[in-house]
C-alpha positions in Angstrom: 10.4 -49.0 76.1 13.1 -51.5 76.4 13.9 -53.8 73.6 13.2 -57.4 74.1 16.3 -58.3 72.0 18.3 -59.1 75.0 15.6 -60.7 77.2 17.0 -64.2 76.5 20.1 -66.0 75.6 20.8 -66.9 72.0 20.2 -70.6 72.9 16.9 -69.9 74.5 15.8 -67.6 71.8 16.8 -70.5 69.2 14.9 -72.9 71.4 11.8 -70.8 71.4 11.9 -69.8 67.7 12.2 -73.7 66.9 9.1 -74.5 69.4 7.0 -71.5 67.7 7.9 -72.9 64.2 6.8 -76.3 65.2 3.5 -74.6 66.6 2.8 -72.6 63.4 3.5 -75.6 61.1 1.5 -78.3 63.1 -1.8 -77.7 61.4 -0.6 -75.1 58.8 -2.2 -75.1 55.4 0.1 -76.1 52.5 0.7 -72.6 51.1 2.0 -71.7 54.5 4.3 -74.7 54.8 5.5 -74.0 51.3 6.4 -70.4 52.2 8.6 -71.8 55.2 10.3 -74.1 52.8 10.9 -71.7 50.1 12.6 -69.4 52.9 14.9 -72.3 54.0 15.7 -73.1 50.2 16.4 -69.5 49.4 19.4 -69.4 51.6 21.0 -72.6 50.3 24.0 -72.3 48.1 23.3 -71.6 44.5 24.7 -69.0 42.1 25.5 -67.1 45.3 27.1 -69.1 48.2 25.2 -69.6 51.5 27.4 -67.0 53.4 26.7 -64.3 50.8 22.9 -65.0 51.0 23.1 -64.7 54.9 25.0 -61.4 54.5 22.2 -60.2 52.3 19.6 -61.5 54.6 21.4 -59.6 57.3 21.5 -56.4 55.4 17.8 -56.6 54.6 16.7 -57.4 58.0 18.7 -54.4 59.5 16.9 -52.1 56.9 13.7 -53.6 57.7 14.5 -53.3 61.4 13.4 -56.7 62.3 15.3 -57.7 65.5 14.1 -61.3 65.3 15.3 -61.5 61.6 18.7 -59.7 62.4 19.5 -62.2 65.3 18.6 -65.1 63.0 20.8 -63.9 60.2 23.8 -62.9 62.6 23.6 -66.5 63.9 23.5 -67.7 60.4 26.4 -65.6 59.2 28.6 -66.7 62.1 27.9 -70.4 61.4 28.6 -69.8 57.7 32.0 -68.7 58.4 31.5 -64.8 57.9 34.4 -62.7 59.5 33.7 -59.9 61.4 35.0 -57.6 58.7 32.5 -59.1 56.3 29.8 -58.7 59.0 30.6 -55.1 59.6 30.7 -54.4 55.7 27.3 -55.9 55.2 26.1 -53.9 58.2 27.5 -50.7 56.7 25.5 -51.3 53.3 22.4 -51.6 55.4 23.1 -48.4 57.5 23.7 -46.5 54.1 20.3 -48.0 52.4 18.4 -47.6 55.6 19.7 -44.5 57.1 20.3 -43.6 60.8 17.1 -45.4 61.8 19.0 -48.7 61.3 21.7 -47.6 64.1 19.7 -49.1 67.2 19.2 -52.4 65.3 23.0 -52.4 64.1 24.0 -51.8 67.7 22.0 -54.9 69.0 23.4 -56.9 65.9 27.0 -56.0 66.8 26.4 -56.9 70.5 25.0 -60.3 69.6 27.9 -60.8 67.1 30.2 -60.2 70.1 28.3 -62.7 72.2 28.7 -65.4 69.6 32.4 -64.6 69.1 32.8 -64.9 73.1 31.0 -68.2 73.3 33.0 -69.9 70.5 
């Protein structure tokens, strides 16, 4: 079975994600809206800066093997000014914690990172 990770460009994925979020939130109950808001607020700078929080999100997403989440955090890390070395160190932690099952998701994350670097 082929992964859907590369079925669309990063831009198309972001547009689709935004449209899906709008659809989910359109008639959502308050608790669901609050969860989405909490998710957004969690990654804002606080005791940890936003870049560090995105790197944590990336590592956790790799361990949990959620390609949508991985791509989201790859994009956010890049936008937060993460260097490739920082990105790879966070990925290494995820690999250590999650084990070899993380490797396919790590491969895709690195490929998307390269795509972002190419289109800067």
